[in-house]
N, C-alpha and C positions, 0 to 999 in steps of 0.2 A: 079690844083684839089686835094682835099685832102679828108681824110675820112669824115671828119667834115663837108666839103662842101657837100659831097653825102649825108650824114644823112639830113642835112638841107634842101636838095631838097627832100628828100622822106617824109619829114613832110607835103608835100604837098598832099600826097597820103592818102585818107582815106578810111576807110573799109566801104563799103556800107550800112552795118547793125549796124553800131557803130559809132555814131558821134565823133572819134577820128581818129588822122592820125596813121598811121603802125609803126611809130618810138614810139610814145607814149605808142601805145598798146603792146609793145615790140614784135611785130611781126619780126623785123630785128634782125637778130642774128649777121651777118657779113658782111662787105665790105673790097673786095680785090681788089686793083688797081696795075695792072701790064702793063707798058707801057700804051698803049692806049686801054686795056682792062678793063672793070671792072665785076666783078662777086660779086652779093648780095645773101648771103644765108638768107632764112628767113623761117617762119612758118605761120601757120593760126590759127585760134582760135579752128578749127577743120579740121582733116584730109579729112572729107569728104564734105568741104564747097563747094558748088555749084558755089562760084563765084572765085574761085582759078584762072581761066584763064583771066577774068576780071580784077584782081588785078593785074596778071603780068604784062598784056598788058599795064596797067595804071602806073606801075613800070617803065617799059621800055620806054614809050613813055616821062615820066615825065624827066628821065634820059637823053634822047637823046635830049631833048628842052634844059637842064642846061648844057650839057657836048657834043655838035655837034662834037666836035675832035676826040670823042671815035669811035674806028673801032668797038668793040664788046661790048656788054652788055648782060649779062646772069643773070638769077635770077632762082635759085635752091631752092627747097623747103626741109626742114629737119624737118622731124616729129618725131625725136628720142627722144625728151623731151616734152611731151605735154604741151602746152599752158594752163596757169591759170592767172586769175586776178593779182597776184602776180607780175606778169610780166609788168603790166601797170605802167608807171612812175607815181612818185609822183604828178606833174603836171596834168598828164591824170587822175588820180583819183579824183583830185580836181574838173577837169572840168566836169567829169562824176556826181560827186555828185551834183555840181552844177544845173545839169540837172535832178535831182531826182533818180539818180541810187543809189543803196544801196550797198556802197562797204565797 
């Protein structure tokens, strides 16, 4: 299991309000693999997001499904730098533009 494997698995997790995965949205800040423990640091589009617990649960469930050998998975939120549309990947921006979003 590598950081790339984890990032690819996280591409299955979508923000319920925006038709884009959390990786392309730029919500995943870092992935730290240490023995059989995985720590994901991420943010949300707003610190007051009412779907924070849902997104965290979905991230953990997805990672457990992909990496059942892990003893521990943690997801920590970091709101030290506010999210903005510039954090969206070029692929993500293109997908949103195709859906009619003005970016």
